[in-house]
BALOBA-1460 file (C-alpha; in Angstrom, 3 decimals):
// residues 200
<rec num="1" residu="x" x="72.314" y="198.478" z="-41.059"/>
<rec num="2" residu="x" x="70.107" y="196.388" z="-43.231"/>
<rec num="3" residu="x" x="66.804" y="195.836" z="-41.941"/>
<rec num="4" residu="x" x="65.485" y="191.874" z="-40.916"/>
<rec num="5" residu="x" x="62.219" y="191.074" z="-41.257"/>
<rec num="6" residu="x" x="62.225" y="187.457" z="-42.721"/>
<rec num="7" residu="x" x="64.527" y="185.437" z="-44.502"/>
<rec num="8" residu="x" x="64.271" y="181.577" z="-45.543"/>
<rec num="9" residu="x" x="67.763" y="179.726" z="-46.159"/>
<rec num="10" residu="x" x="69.846" y="176.865" z="-45.545"/>
<rec num="11" residu="x" x="70.380" y="176.306" z="-41.491"/>
<rec num="12" residu="x" x="73.912" y="174.867" z="-40.594"/>
<rec num="13" residu="x" x="74.397" y="172.848" z="-37.379"/>
<rec num="14" residu="x" x="77.109" y="173.823" z="-35.514"/>
<rec num="15" residu="x" x="76.186" y="172.454" z="-32.042"/>
<rec num="16" residu="x" x="78.972" y="173.170" z="-29.943"/>
<rec num="17" residu="x" x="79.556" y="174.791" z="-26.579"/>
<rec num="18" residu="x" x="81.337" y="177.667" z="-25.902"/>
<rec num="19" residu="x" x="82.423" y="178.768" z="-29.206"/>
<rec num="20" residu="x" x="84.610" y="181.972" z="-28.642"/>
<rec num="21" residu="x" x="85.279" y="184.987" z="-31.540"/>
<rec num="22" residu="x" x="88.721" y="183.775" z="-31.906"/>
<rec num="23" residu="x" x="86.857" y="180.317" z="-33.254"/>
<rec num="24" residu="x" x="84.556" y="182.684" z="-35.298"/>
<rec num="25" residu="x" x="87.260" y="184.907" z="-36.515"/>
<rec num="26" residu="x" x="91.174" y="184.129" z="-35.507"/>
<rec num="27" residu="x" x="93.106" y="187.312" z="-34.715"/>
<rec num="28" residu="x" x="95.510" y="187.123" z="-37.862"/>
<rec num="29" residu="x" x="91.926" y="188.431" z="-39.893"/>
<rec num="30" residu="x" x="91.687" y="191.270" z="-37.678"/>
<rec num="31" residu="x" x="93.843" y="193.822" z="-40.118"/>
<rec num="32" residu="x" x="91.328" y="195.555" z="-41.436"/>
<rec num="33" residu="x" x="88.633" y="197.926" z="-40.422"/>
<rec num="34" residu="x" x="86.383" y="197.254" z="-43.310"/>
<rec num="35" residu="x" x="83.417" y="194.433" z="-42.983"/>
<rec num="36" residu="x" x="84.138" y="192.918" z="-46.302"/>
<rec num="37" residu="x" x="86.434" y="190.104" z="-47.177"/>
<rec num="38" residu="x" x="86.379" y="188.611" z="-43.728"/>
<rec num="39" residu="x" x="83.817" y="185.819" z="-44.499"/>
<rec num="40" residu="x" x="86.372" y="183.623" z="-45.680"/>
<rec num="41" residu="x" x="88.194" y="183.766" z="-42.265"/>
<rec num="42" residu="x" x="85.316" y="182.477" z="-40.685"/>
<rec num="43" residu="x" x="85.986" y="179.496" z="-38.943"/>
<rec num="44" residu="x" x="89.133" y="179.387" z="-40.530"/>
<rec num="45" residu="x" x="90.797" y="177.279" z="-38.253"/>
<rec num="46" residu="x" x="87.988" y="174.537" z="-38.770"/>
<rec num="47" residu="x" x="87.334" y="175.178" z="-42.394"/>
<rec num="48" residu="x" x="91.210" y="174.817" z="-43.549"/>
<rec num="49" residu="x" x="93.503" y="172.161" z="-43.373"/>
<rec num="50" residu="x" x="97.076" y="173.299" z="-42.687"/>
<rec num="51" residu="x" x="98.344" y="173.228" z="-46.706"/>
<rec num="52" residu="x" x="95.306" y="176.092" z="-46.850"/>
<rec num="53" residu="x" x="92.911" y="173.228" z="-48.634"/>
<rec num="54" residu="x" x="88.770" y="172.892" z="-47.402"/>
<rec num="55" residu="x" x="88.666" y="170.008" z="-44.470"/>
<rec num="56" residu="x" x="85.837" y="168.674" z="-45.929"/>
<rec num="57" residu="x" x="84.476" y="167.279" z="-42.351"/>
<rec num="58" residu="x" x="83.289" y="170.683" z="-41.520"/>
<rec num="59" residu="x" x="80.065" y="171.483" z="-41.964"/>
<rec num="60" residu="x" x="80.166" y="174.937" z="-43.992"/>
<rec num="61" residu="x" x="82.552" y="172.874" z="-46.260"/>
<rec num="62" residu="x" x="79.708" y="170.584" z="-47.066"/>
<rec num="63" residu="x" x="76.628" y="170.740" z="-49.455"/>
<rec num="64" residu="x" x="74.197" y="172.728" z="-49.119"/>
<rec num="65" residu="x" x="75.443" y="174.248" z="-45.771"/>
<rec num="66" residu="x" x="78.420" y="176.128" z="-47.804"/>
<rec num="67" residu="x" x="75.224" y="178.190" z="-48.591"/>
<rec num="68" residu="x" x="73.569" y="178.780" z="-44.986"/>
<rec num="69" residu="x" x="72.213" y="181.918" z="-44.281"/>
<rec num="70" residu="x" x="71.180" y="180.618" z="-40.388"/>
<rec num="71" residu="x" x="73.579" y="178.904" z="-37.837"/>
<rec num="72" residu="x" x="72.112" y="176.593" z="-35.485"/>
<rec num="73" residu="x" x="74.840" y="176.389" z="-32.623"/>
<rec num="74" residu="x" x="75.731" y="175.656" z="-28.486"/>
<rec num="75" residu="x" x="75.440" y="177.727" z="-25.769"/>
<rec num="76" residu="x" x="77.534" y="180.912" z="-24.809"/>
<rec num="77" residu="x" x="78.370" y="181.175" z="-28.167"/>
<rec num="78" residu="x" x="80.276" y="184.448" z="-29.182"/>
<rec num="79" residu="x" x="82.468" y="184.291" z="-25.967"/>
<rec num="80" residu="x" x="86.100" y="185.515" z="-25.278"/>
<rec num="81" residu="x" x="87.206" y="188.793" z="-26.658"/>
<rec num="82" residu="x" x="84.849" y="191.689" z="-27.619"/>
<rec num="83" residu="x" x="85.558" y="191.993" z="-31.250"/>
<rec num="84" residu="x" x="83.204" y="193.145" z="-34.034"/>
<rec num="85" residu="x" x="84.731" y="191.501" z="-36.707"/>
<rec num="86" residu="x" x="82.956" y="188.135" z="-35.597"/>
<rec num="87" residu="x" x="79.834" y="189.386" z="-36.664"/>
<rec num="88" residu="x" x="81.065" y="190.959" z="-39.600"/>
<rec num="89" residu="x" x="82.712" y="188.019" z="-40.443"/>
<rec num="90" residu="x" x="79.034" y="185.980" z="-40.033"/>
<rec num="91" residu="x" x="77.441" y="188.574" z="-42.217"/>
<rec num="92" residu="x" x="80.202" y="188.633" z="-45.116"/>
<rec num="93" residu="x" x="79.599" y="184.725" z="-45.200"/>
<rec num="94" residu="x" x="75.978" y="185.081" z="-45.645"/>
<rec num="95" residu="x" x="74.875" y="184.386" z="-41.779"/>
<rec num="96" residu="x" x="71.924" y="186.610" z="-40.978"/>
<rec num="97" residu="x" x="70.529" y="184.647" z="-37.688"/>
<rec num="98" residu="x" x="72.208" y="182.609" z="-35.360"/>
<rec num="99" residu="x" x="70.095" y="180.383" z="-32.943"/>
<rec num="100" residu="x" x="71.566" y="179.007" z="-30.119"/>
<rec num="101" residu="x" x="70.505" y="178.190" z="-26.270"/>
<rec num="102" residu="x" x="72.483" y="181.507" z="-24.984"/>
<rec num="103" residu="x" x="74.925" y="184.233" z="-26.607"/>
<rec num="104" residu="x" x="78.000" y="185.982" z="-24.503"/>
<rec num="105" residu="x" x="76.490" y="189.439" z="-23.903"/>
<rec num="106" residu="x" x="78.755" y="191.485" z="-25.373"/>
<rec num="107" residu="x" x="78.567" y="189.447" z="-28.763"/>
<rec num="108" residu="x" x="74.990" y="189.172" z="-28.774"/>
<rec num="109" residu="x" x="74.907" y="192.913" z="-28.533"/>
<rec num="110" residu="x" x="77.012" y="193.279" z="-31.572"/>
<rec num="111" residu="x" x="74.944" y="190.654" z="-33.665"/>
<rec num="112" residu="x" x="72.121" y="193.204" z="-32.819"/>
<rec num="113" residu="x" x="74.314" y="196.658" z="-33.756"/>
<rec num="114" residu="x" x="75.136" y="194.482" z="-37.207"/>
<rec num="115" residu="x" x="71.946" y="193.356" z="-38.360"/>
<rec num="116" residu="x" x="72.029" y="189.615" z="-37.329"/>
<rec num="117" residu="x" x="69.092" y="188.351" z="-35.551"/>
<rec num="118" residu="x" x="70.167" y="186.105" z="-32.397"/>
<rec num="119" residu="x" x="67.521" y="183.898" z="-31.358"/>
<rec num="120" residu="x" x="67.471" y="182.038" z="-27.859"/>
<rec num="121" residu="x" x="65.932" y="179.249" z="-27.508"/>
<rec num="122" residu="x" x="65.811" y="176.129" z="-24.838"/>
<rec num="123" residu="x" x="68.672" y="173.636" z="-25.624"/>
<rec num="124" residu="x" x="66.399" y="170.726" z="-26.304"/>
<rec num="125" residu="x" x="64.842" y="172.766" z="-29.386"/>
<rec num="126" residu="x" x="68.013" y="173.612" z="-30.443"/>
<rec num="127" residu="x" x="68.789" y="169.983" z="-30.496"/>
<rec num="128" residu="x" x="65.927" y="169.105" z="-32.431"/>
<rec num="129" residu="x" x="66.641" y="171.969" z="-35.004"/>
<rec num="130" residu="x" x="69.831" y="170.713" z="-35.705"/>
<rec num="131" residu="x" x="69.269" y="166.903" z="-36.152"/>
<rec num="132" residu="x" x="66.254" y="167.751" z="-38.248"/>
<rec num="133" residu="x" x="66.783" y="166.337" z="-42.218"/>
<rec num="134" residu="x" x="64.963" y="169.358" z="-43.670"/>
<rec num="135" residu="x" x="67.570" y="171.939" z="-44.028"/>
<rec num="136" residu="x" x="65.815" y="175.048" z="-45.235"/>
<rec num="137" residu="x" x="63.941" y="177.368" z="-42.289"/>
<rec num="138" residu="x" x="62.160" y="180.430" z="-42.240"/>
<rec num="139" residu="x" x="62.919" y="183.074" z="-39.853"/>
<rec num="140" residu="x" x="59.929" y="185.556" z="-39.482"/>
<rec num="141" residu="x" x="60.928" y="188.469" z="-37.007"/>
<rec num="142" residu="x" x="57.716" y="190.435" z="-37.507"/>
<rec num="143" residu="x" x="56.235" y="186.819" z="-36.089"/>
<rec num="144" residu="x" x="58.779" y="186.124" z="-33.872"/>
<rec num="145" residu="x" x="58.536" y="182.356" z="-35.019"/>
<rec num="146" residu="x" x="60.229" y="179.654" z="-36.816"/>
<rec num="147" residu="x" x="58.957" y="177.308" z="-39.435"/>
<rec num="148" residu="x" x="59.618" y="174.754" z="-42.339"/>
<rec num="149" residu="x" x="57.843" y="173.985" z="-45.560"/>
<rec num="150" residu="x" x="55.320" y="172.037" z="-43.183"/>
<rec num="151" residu="x" x="54.621" y="174.934" z="-41.024"/>
<rec num="152" residu="x" x="55.381" y="176.481" z="-37.655"/>
<rec num="153" residu="x" x="58.297" y="174.912" z="-35.529"/>
<rec num="154" residu="x" x="59.016" y="177.447" z="-32.545"/>
<rec num="155" residu="x" x="58.326" y="180.721" z="-31.188"/>
<rec num="156" residu="x" x="61.203" y="183.200" z="-30.008"/>
<rec num="157" residu="x" x="61.144" y="186.464" z="-28.137"/>
<rec num="158" residu="x" x="63.095" y="189.717" z="-28.570"/>
<rec num="159" residu="x" x="62.850" y="192.780" z="-26.575"/>
<rec num="160" residu="x" x="60.769" y="195.156" z="-28.264"/>
<rec num="161" residu="x" x="62.644" y="198.182" z="-28.799"/>
<rec num="162" residu="x" x="66.130" y="196.298" z="-30.603"/>
<rec num="163" residu="x" x="62.914" y="193.790" z="-32.430"/>
<rec num="164" residu="x" x="61.649" y="197.227" z="-33.655"/>
<rec num="165" residu="x" x="65.134" y="198.305" z="-34.681"/>
<rec num="166" residu="x" x="66.100" y="195.207" z="-36.229"/>
<rec num="167" residu="x" x="62.639" y="195.533" z="-38.525"/>
<rec num="168" residu="x" x="63.563" y="199.244" z="-39.627"/>
<rec num="169" residu="x" x="67.416" y="198.807" z="-40.026"/>
<rec num="170" residu="x" x="68.046" y="201.232" z="-37.414"/>
<rec num="171" residu="x" x="71.211" y="200.893" z="-35.704"/>
<rec num="172" residu="x" x="72.307" y="202.952" z="-32.277"/>
<rec num="173" residu="x" x="73.525" y="205.937" z="-34.281"/>
<rec num="174" residu="x" x="70.219" y="205.770" z="-36.405"/>
<rec num="175" residu="x" x="68.520" y="205.861" z="-32.854"/>
<rec num="176" residu="x" x="70.338" y="208.815" z="-31.684"/>
<rec num="177" residu="x" x="69.723" y="210.537" z="-35.162"/>
<rec num="178" residu="x" x="66.618" y="210.350" z="-35.083"/>
<rec num="179" residu="x" x="66.347" y="212.496" z="-31.472"/>
<rec num="180" residu="x" x="68.942" y="215.241" z="-33.709"/>
<rec num="181" residu="x" x="66.035" y="218.457" z="-33.395"/>
<rec num="182" residu="x" x="66.048" y="217.486" z="-29.453"/>
<rec num="183" residu="x" x="70.013" y="217.171" z="-29.074"/>
<rec num="184" residu="x" x="70.183" y="220.744" z="-31.084"/>
<rec num="185" residu="x" x="68.224" y="222.456" z="-28.862"/>
<rec num="186" residu="x" x="69.956" y="221.206" z="-25.715"/>
<rec num="187" residu="x" x="73.187" y="222.531" z="-26.835"/>
<rec num="188" residu="x" x="71.685" y="225.790" z="-27.922"/>
<rec num="189" residu="x" x="70.505" y="226.538" z="-24.497"/>
<rec num="190" residu="x" x="73.359" y="225.083" z="-22.717"/>
<rec num="191" residu="x" x="75.655" y="227.346" z="-24.871"/>
<rec num="192" residu="x" x="74.099" y="230.131" z="-23.240"/>
<rec num="193" residu="x" x="73.775" y="228.755" z="-19.582"/>
<rec num="194" residu="x" x="77.124" y="227.456" z="-19.417"/>
<rec num="195" residu="x" x="79.403" y="229.899" z="-21.893"/>
<rec num="196" residu="x" x="82.561" y="228.568" z="-20.146"/>
<rec num="197" residu="x" x="81.743" y="224.983" z="-21.497"/>
<rec num="198" residu="x" x="81.447" y="226.075" z="-24.844"/>
<rec num="199" residu="x" x="84.610" y="228.656" z="-24.585"/>
<rec num="200" residu="x" x="82.074" y="231.336" z="-26.239"/>
């Protein structure tokens, strides 16, 4: 997993509440187990018109937001089914941070497991960020802060172990492998104490 320390990039406002995972990446895109190529399907029902052309009214089809690295959105983002393709599609598009008043719990966990920083801020702060004319933000996980060229804007919190894992670029498998020696020692003891389990 790619580590997250600090990013500076375009922040796209998409202030809709209850955006579900089917809107983030519609079901017809779920025919792959790879993480690449899904950016084209991100919000595809909203980004594209029936003839396949881009809808110029949708924010991610507008300059400068088509190069967004940060998404500012509404409450309960990522509700619906638990498809991991949703954070994959966001990552493939280029989004590394999502700022919202709240997230669906499974989607929130999937973001952290895939290197996306989900930032929770009060609704009024999210609305102020989305309404700003300055589109470039810096999100600094090492300092738990959001700023622009003019300075500090907001402070956010993230549970300590998850923050450390993101900063270090470690997913749950990496976390488990840190205990490989202890796991191997346990298996050796258990192989002796419970031979019938191991069929030895």
